MDTraj code that builds the backbone (N, CA, C; nanometers):
import mdtraj as md
import numpy as np

residues = "MET ARG PHE ASP LYS ARG LEU SER ALA LEU ALA VAL LEU ALA ALA LEU GLY THR SER THR ALA THR ARG ALA ALA ASP LEU THR SER LEU GLU GLY THR TRP VAL MET ASP ALA ALA TYR GLU ILE HIS ALA ASP GLY SER ARG THR THR ASN TYR GLY GLU HIS PRO LEU GLY LEU LEU THR VAL ASP SER ALA GLY ARG TYR ASN MET GLN ILE PHE ARG VAL GLY ARG PRO ALA PHE ALA SER GLY VAL LYS ALA GLN GLY SER ALA GLU GLU TYR ARG GLN ALA VAL LEU GLY SER SER THR HIS PHE GLY THR VAL GLN ILE ASP ARG MET HIS HIS GLN LEU VAL PHE ASP VAL GLN ALA ALA SER PHE PRO ASN TRP GLU GLY LYS ARG GLN VAL ARG ASP TYR THR TYR ASP GLY GLY LEU LEU SER TYR GLY VAL PRO ALA SER ALA SER GLY ASP GLY THR VAL ALA TYR SER VAL TRP ARG LYS ALA PRO".split()
xyz = np.array([
    [3.9995, 2.0220, -2.2560],
    [3.9632, 2.0454, -2.1362],
    [3.8098, 2.0530, -2.1087],
    [3.7539, 2.1374, -2.1855],
    [3.6097, 2.1582, -2.1934],
    [3.5373, 2.0257, -2.1983],
    [3.5732, 1.9443, -2.2906],
    [3.5124, 1.8123, -2.3148],
    [3.5192, 1.7226, -2.1878],
    [3.6300, 1.7277, -2.1161],
    [3.6485, 1.6569, -1.9962],
    [3.5633, 1.6990, -1.8913],
    [3.5481, 1.8340, -1.8837],
    [3.4544, 1.8801, -1.7689],
    [3.3116, 1.8299, -1.7912],
    [3.2747, 1.8443, -1.9239],
    [3.1270, 1.8079, -1.9562],
    [3.1216, 1.6585, -1.9227],
    [3.2192, 1.5655, -1.9590],
    [3.2111, 1.4228, -1.9450],
    [3.2088, 1.3962, -1.7929],
    [3.2864, 1.4776, -1.7132],
    [3.2917, 1.4604, -1.5701],
    [3.1527, 1.4904, -1.5165],
    [3.0992, 1.6088, -1.5514],
    [2.9706, 1.6442, -1.5084],
    [2.8648, 1.5443, -1.5377],
    [2.8640, 1.4826, -1.6614],
    [2.7632, 1.3866, -1.7044],
    [2.7834, 1.2672, -1.6130],
    [2.9075, 1.2308, -1.5915],
    [2.9413, 1.1171, -1.5071],
    [2.8747, 1.1254, -1.3643],
    [2.8986, 1.2427, -1.3116],
    [2.8517, 1.2681, -1.1768],
    [2.6944, 1.2665, -1.1735],
    [2.6330, 1.3343, -1.2730],
    [2.4926, 1.3313, -1.2774],
    [2.4357, 1.1876, -1.2969],
    [2.5038, 1.1171, -1.3750],
    [2.4642, 0.9774, -1.4053],
    [2.4722, 0.8962, -1.2705],
    [2.5850, 0.9129, -1.2033],
    [2.6050, 0.8469, -1.0849],
    [2.4980, 0.8842, -0.9748],
    [2.4681, 1.0097, -0.9706],
    [2.3638, 1.0597, -0.8741],
    [2.2273, 0.9952, -0.9151],
    [2.2004, 1.0038, -1.0397],
    [2.0682, 0.9473, -1.0867],
    [2.0611, 0.8027, -1.0612],
    [2.1727, 0.7254, -1.0808],
    [2.1701, 0.5901, -1.0521],
    [2.1487, 0.5549, -0.9118],
    [2.2265, 0.6338, -0.8339],
    [2.2226, 0.5930, -0.6832],
    [2.0730, 0.6317, -0.6360],
    [2.0086, 0.7389, -0.6742],
    [1.8725, 0.7705, -0.6443],
    [1.7810, 0.6632, -0.6940],
    [1.8005, 0.6282, -0.8166],
    [1.7163, 0.5310, -0.8668],
    [1.7240, 0.3943, -0.8085],
    [1.8486, 0.3535, -0.7702],
    [1.8791, 0.2439, -0.7021],
    [1.8145, 0.2371, -0.5641],
    [1.8261, 0.3585, -0.4944],
    [1.7756, 0.3639, -0.3626],
    [1.6245, 0.3372, -0.3625],
    [1.5618, 0.3997, -0.4603],
    [1.4096, 0.4053, -0.4735],
    [1.3638, 0.2638, -0.5192],
    [1.4482, 0.1857, -0.5929],
    [1.4031, 0.0648, -0.6501],
    [1.4802, -0.0557, -0.5618],
    [1.5215, -0.0241, -0.4437],
    [1.5974, -0.1232, -0.3685],
    [1.5138, -0.2279, -0.3161],
    [1.3918, -0.2411, -0.3461],
    [1.2988, -0.3493, -0.2912],
    [1.3209, -0.4712, -0.3701],
    [1.4055, -0.5768, -0.3149],
    [1.4288, -0.6889, -0.3767],
    [1.3298, -0.8081, -0.3495],
    [1.2708, -0.7921, -0.2352],
    [1.1743, -0.9000, -0.1962],
    [1.0707, -0.8458, -0.0964],
    [0.9457, -0.8866, -0.1043],
    [0.8502, -0.8526, -0.0132],
    [0.8404, -0.9433, 0.1097],
    [0.9176, -1.0553, 0.1052],
    [0.9012, -1.1507, 0.2106],
    [0.9255, -1.0942, 0.3383],
    [0.8338, -1.1385, 0.4346],
    [0.8497, -1.0914, 0.5688],
    [0.7258, -1.0288, 0.6109],
    [0.7303, -0.9564, 0.7395],
    [0.6202, -0.8926, 0.7966],
    [0.6382, -0.7391, 0.7865],
    [0.5381, -0.6614, 0.7467],
    [0.5325, -0.5223, 0.7192],
    [0.4331, -0.4690, 0.8217],
    [0.4570, -0.3571, 0.8831],
    [0.3589, -0.2924, 0.9680],
    [0.3161, -0.1538, 0.8962],
    [0.1806, -0.1303, 0.9180],
    [0.1513, -0.0003, 0.8499],
    [0.1974, 0.1156, 0.9183],
    [0.2549, 0.2111, 0.8251],
    [0.2990, 0.3370, 0.8771],
    [0.1988, 0.4450, 0.8689],
    [0.1197, 0.4429, 0.7483],
    [0.0223, 0.5389, 0.7229],
    [-0.0713, 0.4946, 0.6067],
    [-0.1866, 0.5506, 0.6096],
    [-0.2969, 0.5209, 0.5062],
    [-0.3784, 0.6502, 0.4887],
    [-0.3877, 0.6937, 0.3730],
    [-0.4617, 0.8204, 0.3331],
    [-0.5134, 0.8162, 0.2146],
    [-0.5910, 0.9169, 0.1685],
    [-0.6612, 0.9291, 0.0476],
    [-0.6421, 1.0806, -0.0008],
    [-0.6059, 1.0757, -0.1329],
    [-0.6026, 1.2072, -0.1943],
    [-0.7279, 1.2089, -0.2870],
    [-0.8113, 1.3088, -0.2771],
    [-0.9327, 1.3261, -0.3497],
    [-0.9031, 1.4017, -0.4831],
    [-1.0003, 1.3937, -0.5691],
    [-0.9815, 1.4584, -0.7023],
    [-0.9631, 1.6052, -0.6944],
    [-1.0214, 1.6752, -0.5776],
    [-0.9980, 1.8112, -0.5581],
    [-0.8775, 1.8490, -0.4878],
    [-0.7894, 1.7438, -0.4624],
    [-0.6596, 1.7667, -0.3813],
    [-0.6567, 1.7556, -0.2295],
    [-0.7818, 1.7482, -0.1744],
    [-0.8012, 1.7286, -0.0272],
    [-0.7512, 1.5918, 0.0087],
    [-0.7082, 1.5932, 0.1465],
    [-0.6550, 1.4616, 0.1902],
    [-0.7385, 1.4130, 0.3178],
    [-0.7730, 1.2973, 0.3201],
    [-0.8463, 1.2347, 0.4363],
    [-0.7792, 1.1106, 0.4702],
    [-0.8202, 1.0646, 0.5992],
    [-0.7661, 0.9352, 0.6423],
    [-0.8850, 0.8426, 0.6892],
    [-0.9277, 0.7529, 0.5981],
    [-1.0479, 0.6771, 0.6250],
    [-1.0152, 0.5750, 0.7408],
    [-0.8822, 0.5470, 0.7626],
    [-0.8504, 0.4517, 0.8681],
    [-0.7957, 0.5181, 0.9965],
    [-0.8144, 0.6571, 0.9924],
    [-0.7548, 0.7443, 1.1085],
    [-0.6231, 0.7802, 1.0855],
    [-0.5757, 0.8656, 1.1649],
    [-0.4346, 0.9175, 1.1720],
    [-0.3230, 0.8089, 1.1956],
    [-0.3574, 0.7060, 1.2836],
    [-0.2737, 0.6052, 1.3084],
    [-0.3286, 0.4717, 1.2944],
    [-0.3449, 0.4267, 1.1690],
    [-0.4211, 0.2931, 1.1580],
    [-0.3293, 0.1701, 1.1943],
    [-0.3948, 0.0648, 1.2296],
    [-0.3063, -0.0602, 1.2545],
    [-0.3272, -0.1418, 1.1257],
    [-0.2112, -0.1907, 1.0908],
    [-0.2046, -0.2647, 0.9713],
    [-0.0882, -0.3642, 0.9639],
    [-0.1040, -0.4834, 0.9157],
    [-0.0159, -0.5918, 0.9097],
    [-0.0160, -0.6601, 0.7695],
    [0.1047, -0.6730, 0.7111],
    [0.1051, -0.7318, 0.5723],
    [0.2074, -0.8362, 0.5941],
    [0.1889, -0.9590, 0.5715],
    [0.2943, -1.0725, 0.5623],
    [0.2930, -1.1335, 0.4245],
    [0.4230, -1.1636, 0.3946],
    [0.4488, -1.2187, 0.2677],
    [0.5385, -1.3440, 0.2888],
    [0.5013, -1.4602, 0.2384],
    [0.5969, -1.5719, 0.2607],
    [0.6859, -1.5826, 0.1304],
    [0.7735, -1.6876, 0.1446],
    [0.8725, -1.7045, 0.0305],
    [0.8126, -1.7408, -0.0920],
    [0.6889, -1.7954, -0.0988],
    [0.6259, -1.8236, -0.2292],
    [0.5331, -1.7091, -0.2774],
    [0.5398, -1.6068, -0.2115],
    [0.4621, -1.4907, -0.2527],
    [0.3147, -1.4778, -0.2172],
    [0.2823, -1.5730, -0.1262],
    [0.1469, -1.5590, -0.0636],
    [0.1520, -1.4512, 0.0412],
    [0.0425, -1.3666, 0.0399],
    [0.0332, -1.2620, 0.1264],
    [-0.0985, -1.2600, 0.2081],
    [-0.1018, -1.1884, 0.3192],
    [-0.2203, -1.1689, 0.4052],
    [-0.2091, -1.0227, 0.4564],
    [-0.3105, -0.9380, 0.4286],
    [-0.3166, -0.8038, 0.4659],
    [-0.4412, -0.7611, 0.5470],
    [-0.4081, -0.6842, 0.6503],
    [-0.5191, -0.6419, 0.7297],
    [-0.5053, -0.4885, 0.7683],
    [-0.5873, -0.4073, 0.7543],
    [-0.5967, -0.2733, 0.7849],
    [-0.7046, -0.2371, 0.8739],
    [-0.6978, -0.1666, 0.9853],
    [-0.7904, -0.1383, 1.0772],
    [-0.7961, 0.0100, 1.1268],
    [-0.9084, 0.0660, 1.1303],
    [-0.9207, 0.1996, 1.1943],
    [-0.9167, 0.1806, 1.3515],
    [-0.8431, 0.2576, 1.4217],
    [-0.8260, 0.2444, 1.5633],
    [-0.9612, 0.3176, 1.6123],
    [-1.0251, 0.2681, 1.7192],
    [-1.1467, 0.3191, 1.7814],
    [-1.2668, 0.2906, 1.7241],
    [-1.2688, 0.1800, 1.6427],
    [-1.4036, 0.1460, 1.5847],
    [-1.4889, 0.1022, 1.6963],
    [-1.6234, 0.1387, 1.6979],
    [-1.7067, 0.1078, 1.8054],
    [-1.7367, -0.0311, 1.8283],
    [-1.7317, -0.0770, 1.9486],
    [-1.7805, -0.2183, 1.9724],
    [-1.9288, -0.2378, 1.9678],
    [-1.9705, -0.3476, 1.9228],
    [-2.1173, -0.3689, 1.9151],
    [-2.1808, -0.3683, 2.0492],
    [-2.2869, -0.2850, 2.0685],
    [-2.3590, -0.2653, 2.1979],
    [-2.4019, -0.4123, 2.2563],
    [-2.4506, -0.4950, 2.1566],
    [-2.5089, -0.6244, 2.2087],
    [-2.3965, -0.7154, 2.2446],
    [-2.2794, -0.6946, 2.1941],
    [-2.1705, -0.7955, 2.2287],
    [-2.1812, -0.9141, 2.1386],
    [-2.2685, -0.9103, 2.0437],
    [-2.2863, -1.0392, 1.9661],
    [-2.2619, -0.9933, 1.8070],
    [-2.1813, -1.0519, 1.7451],
    [-2.1508, -1.0257, 1.6116],
    [-2.2759, -1.0298, 1.5160],
    [-2.3512, -1.1093, 1.5313],
    [-2.4783, -1.1277, 1.4430],
    [-2.5924, -1.0354, 1.4875],
    [-2.5787, -0.9418, 1.5865],
    [-2.6775, -0.8521, 1.6323],
    [-2.6266, -0.7214, 1.6451],
    [-2.5613, -0.6695, 1.5423],
    [-2.5180, -0.5255, 1.5307],
    [-2.6165, -0.4378, 1.4714],
    [-2.6101, -0.3105, 1.5069],
    [-2.6993, -0.2218, 1.4345],
    [-2.6392, -0.1779, 1.2964],
    [-2.7183, -0.1153, 1.2152],
    [-2.6836, -0.0836, 1.0874],
    [-2.5592, 0.0094, 1.0848],
    [-2.5333, 0.0953, 1.1995],
    [-2.4244, 0.1808, 1.2069],
    [-2.3027, 0.1121, 1.2446],
    [-2.3310, 0.0068, 1.3419],
    [-2.2280, -0.0713, 1.4001],
    [-2.1489, -0.1632, 1.2695],
    [-2.2439, -0.2147, 1.1998],
    [-2.1976, -0.2844, 1.0816],
    [-2.1190, -0.2021, 0.9787],
    [-2.1771, -0.0807, 0.9612],
    [-2.1136, 0.0136, 0.8619],
    [-1.9640, 0.0525, 0.9118],
    [-1.9646, 0.0854, 1.0429],
    [-1.8326, 0.1220, 1.0970],
    [-1.7323, 0.0061, 1.1012],
    [-1.7748, -0.1160, 1.1241],
    [-1.6982, -0.2407, 1.1141],
    [-1.6463, -0.2572, 0.9817],
    [-1.7248, -0.2461, 0.8770],
    [-1.6738, -0.2662, 0.7339],
    [-1.6119, -0.1570, 0.6869],
    [-1.6416, -0.0296, 0.7048],
    [-1.5639, 0.0781, 0.6466],
    [-1.4373, 0.1066, 0.7161],
    [-1.4404, 0.0516, 0.8445],
    [-1.3011, 0.0759, 0.9214],
    [-1.2065, -0.0410, 0.9204],
    [-1.2228, -0.1181, 0.8174],
    [-1.1310, -0.2301, 0.7992],
    [-1.1166, -0.2637, 0.6330],
    [-1.0037, -0.3276, 0.6170],
    [-0.9790, -0.3818, 0.4909],
    [-0.8878, -0.5033, 0.4943],
    [-0.9406, -0.6155, 0.4529],
    [-0.8510, -0.7388, 0.4614],
    [-0.8664, -0.8140, 0.3323],
    [-0.7488, -0.8652, 0.2901],
    [-0.7480, -0.9569, 0.1728],
    [-0.6302, -1.0410, 0.1828],
    [-0.6328, -1.1547, 0.1071],
    [-0.5146, -1.2421, 0.0829],
    [-0.5031, -1.3007, -0.0455],
    [-0.3928, -1.3552, -0.0856],
    [-0.3735, -1.4215, -0.2082],
    [-0.2290, -1.4190, -0.2468],
    [-0.1750, -1.3871, -0.3643],
    [-0.0364, -1.3827, -0.3892],
    [-0.0037, -1.2527, -0.4560],
    [0.1289, -1.2196, -0.4188],
    [0.1790, -1.0854, -0.4759],
    [0.3138, -1.1060, -0.5352],
    [0.3369, -1.0263, -0.6344],
    [0.4774, -1.0257, -0.6914],
    [0.5215, -0.8888, -0.7336],
    [0.6477, -0.8647, -0.7469],
    [0.7079, -0.7393, -0.7737],
    [0.7325, -0.7387, -0.9311],
    [0.6828, -0.6471, -1.0059],
    [0.7209, -0.6224, -1.1430],
    [0.8255, -0.5061, -1.1511],
    [0.9476, -0.5474, -1.1412],
    [1.0619, -0.4372, -1.1275],
    [1.0609, -0.3527, -1.2432],
    [1.0478, -0.4143, -1.3662],
    [1.0471, -0.3339, -1.4903],
    [0.9483, -0.2176, -1.5001],
    [0.8159, -0.2507, -1.4527],
    [0.7151, -0.1406, -1.4448],
    [0.7092, -0.0735, -1.3120],
    [0.7946, -0.1156, -1.2044],
    [0.7830, -0.0615, -1.0779],
    [0.6438, -0.0714, -1.0119],
    [0.5919, -0.1950, -1.0263],
    [0.4493, -0.2256, -0.9674],
    [0.4481, -0.3433, -0.8894],
    [0.3546, -0.3486, -0.7857],
    [0.3209, -0.4715, -0.7100],
    [0.1960, -0.5167, -0.7804],
    [0.1939, -0.6585, -0.8004],
    [0.0869, -0.7192, -0.8629],
    [0.0184, -0.8256, -0.7562],
    [-0.0958, -0.7731, -0.7132],
    [-0.1701, -0.8521, -0.6131],
    [-0.2822, -0.9363, -0.6859],
    [-0.2697, -1.0722, -0.6700],
    [-0.3887, -1.1531, -0.7158],
    [-0.4562, -1.1917, -0.5966],
    [-0.5829, -1.1353, -0.5858],
    [-0.6609, -1.1560, -0.4585],
    [-0.7506, -1.2740, -0.4559],
    [-0.7221, -1.3572, -0.3695],
    [-0.8082, -1.4727, -0.3526],
    [-0.9327, -1.4491, -0.2871],
    [-0.9217, -1.3816, -0.1700],
    [-1.0410, -1.3495, -0.0899],
    [-1.0162, -1.2095, -0.0265],
    [-1.1337, -1.1346, 0.0133],
    [-1.1309, -1.0074, 0.0503],
    [-1.2464, -0.9650, 0.1249],
    [-1.2319, -0.8683, 0.2292],
    [-1.3531, -0.8192, 0.2963],
    [-1.4452, -0.7451, 0.2001],
    [-1.3830, -0.6782, 0.0944],
    [-1.4515, -0.6202, -0.0134],
    [-1.4774, -0.7278, -0.1246],
    [-1.5924, -0.7957, -0.1364],
    [-1.6110, -0.9120, -0.2249],
    [-1.5792, -0.8790, -0.3703],
    [-1.5928, -0.7566, -0.4143],
    [-1.5568, -0.6989, -0.5544],
    [-1.4245, -0.7321, -0.5929],
    [-1.3301, -0.7460, -0.5046],
    [-1.1939, -0.7684, -0.5276],
    [-1.1519, -0.9092, -0.5434],
    [-1.2428, -1.0115, -0.5054],
    [-1.2033, -1.1430, -0.5138],
    [-1.1875, -1.1955, -0.6496],
    [-1.0786, -1.2736, -0.6698],
    [-1.0381, -1.3313, -0.8053],
    [-0.9965, -1.2225, -0.8919],
    [-0.9537, -1.0963, -0.8482],
    [-0.9102, -0.9984, -0.9314],
    [-0.7705, -0.9832, -0.9177],
    [-0.7077, -0.9120, -1.0222],
    [-0.5714, -0.8733, -1.0179],
    [-0.5645, -0.7187, -0.9846],
    [-0.4953, -0.6797, -0.8858],
    [-0.4671, -0.5434, -0.8377],
    [-0.3353, -0.5107, -0.8663],
    [-0.3111, -0.4094, -0.9625],
    [-0.1749, -0.3721, -0.9821],
    [-0.1569, -0.2221, -0.9312],
    [-0.0454, -0.2090, -0.8504],
    [-0.0171, -0.0955, -0.7773],
    [0.1206, -0.0387, -0.8026],
    [0.1373, 0.0856, -0.8566],
    [0.2598, 0.1410, -0.8688],
    [0.3211, 0.1575, -0.7282],
    [0.4532, 0.1561, -0.7164],
    [0.4953, 0.1518, -0.5792],
    [0.6343, 0.2410, -0.5782],
    [0.6816, 0.2914, -0.4553],
    [0.7937, 0.3452, -0.4318],
    [0.8480, 0.2709, -0.3089],
    [0.9810, 0.2736, -0.2957],
    [1.0479, 0.2125, -0.1915],
    [1.1602, 0.3030, -0.1480],
    [1.1576, 0.3765, -0.0448],
    [1.2605, 0.4752, -0.0185],
    [1.2691, 0.5032, 0.1291],
    [1.3854, 0.4974, 0.1910],
    [1.4036, 0.5206, 0.3275],
    [1.3316, 0.3984, 0.4170],
    [1.3266, 0.2865, 0.3613],
    [1.2701, 0.1732, 0.4384],
    [1.1217, 0.1824, 0.4210],
    [1.0674, 0.2714, 0.3550],
    [0.9216, 0.2630, 0.3467],
    [0.8668, 0.2233, 0.2114],
    [0.7761, 0.1421, 0.2155],
    [0.7196, 0.0828, 0.0868],
    [0.5725, 0.1579, 0.0727],
    [0.5592, 0.2315, -0.0259],
    [0.4341, 0.3103, -0.0486],
    [0.3766, 0.2623, -0.1766],
    [0.2434, 0.2537, -0.1930],
    [0.1736, 0.2283, -0.3151],
    [0.0328, 0.2910, -0.3123],
    [-0.0205, 0.3213, -0.4253],
    [-0.1493, 0.3880, -0.4478],
    [-0.2397, 0.2978, -0.5076],
    [-0.3669, 0.3101, -0.4713],
    [-0.4863, 0.2369, -0.5327],
    [-0.5334, 0.3360, -0.6368],
    [-0.5317, 0.2975, -0.7714],
    [-0.5641, 0.3952, -0.8708],
    [-0.7177, 0.4549, -0.8376],
    [-0.7188, 0.5803, -0.8887],
    [-0.8553, 0.6450, -0.8740],
    [-0.9691, 0.5767, -0.9523],
    [-0.9406, 0.4862, -1.0479],
    [-1.0422, 0.4156, -1.1071],
    [-1.1165, 0.3160, -1.0121],
    [-1.0428, 0.2799, -0.9126],
    [-1.0987, 0.1767, -0.8090],
    [-1.2022, 0.2495, -0.7231],
    [-1.1902, 0.3809, -0.7004],
    [-1.2877, 0.4447, -0.6153],
    [-1.4067, 0.4917, -0.6944],
    [-1.3835, 0.5154, -0.8169],
    [-1.4891, 0.5683, -0.9074],
    [-1.5180, 0.7254, -0.8863],
    [-1.4373, 0.7882, -0.7926],
    [-1.4735, 0.9209, -0.7710],
    [-1.3427, 1.0218, -0.7926],
    [-1.2394, 0.9600, -0.8379],
    [-1.1093, 1.0243, -0.8568],
    [-1.0264, 1.0155, -0.7369],
    [-1.0585, 0.9456, -0.6354],
    [-0.9767, 0.9415, -0.5131],
    [-0.8733, 0.8312, -0.5279],
    [-0.7541, 0.8595, -0.4911],
    [-0.6424, 0.7650, -0.4839],
    [-0.6040, 0.7497, -0.3331],
    [-0.6037, 0.6105, -0.2975],
    [-0.5845, 0.5683, -0.1620],
    [-0.4381, 0.5243, -0.1615],
    [-0.3594, 0.5617, -0.0540],
    [-0.2148, 0.5256, -0.0377],
    [-0.1986, 0.4472, 0.0925],
    [-0.1147, 0.3400, 0.0723],
    [-0.0795, 0.2679, 0.1818],
    [0.0649, 0.2710, 0.2060],
    [0.1209, 0.2936, 0.3181],
    [0.2608, 0.3078, 0.3498],
    [0.2984, 0.2018, 0.4541],
    [0.3989, 0.1186, 0.4208],
    [0.4493, -0.0011, 0.5108],
    [0.5790, 0.0237, 0.5451],
    [0.6175, -0.0325, 0.6630],
    [0.7646, -0.0385, 0.7142],
    [0.7831, -0.1773, 0.7439],
    [0.9073, -0.2431, 0.6932],
    [0.9294, -0.3855, 0.7387],
    [0.9504, -0.3853, 0.8875],
    [0.8979, -0.4918, 0.9499],
    [0.8953, -0.5113, 1.0879],
    [1.0401, -0.5536, 1.1179],
    [1.0928, -0.5157, 1.2431],
    [1.2308, -0.5616, 1.2803],
    [1.2310, -0.7009, 1.3094],
])
top = md.Topology()
chain = top.add_chain()
for i, resn in enumerate(residues, 1):
    res = top.add_residue(resn, chain, resSeq=i)
    for name in ("N", "CA", "C"):
        top.add_atom(name, md.element.get_by_symbol(name[0]), res)
traj = md.Trajectory(xyz[None], top)
């Protein structure tokens, strides 16, 4: 009887663990349109910031071949006073660049390692062009979350992006 109870308990724990793991790994395809739910940074000291604001605008599209296009924008970036893109002030250019992130290329899911693998063709941050970006991800409750490793910032900051599939 004691053996049966242990076996039953192990079976229940295994089932719970499997359902939790299955739910978290439920991402079978990135294909479609995703909208940004959140973007934030955790610094080496544990503090949290939002470089794109509390409610950033973002769009990630992925086609059936794995080609992706991503844009993230800070709401409320100042317009250029001149109204001409080539005639902004240093601060206007700074706000425009730091308040946005765009790139495109191909992406795939590495289910074994629970990672997204972005091969960046072009980016608003030129240092990413032609590079492979690997991101650990979670998928739970319809939210896809991934972090940009601290090594990318150079100061121990990990940036997180959270996406929700568009209806």
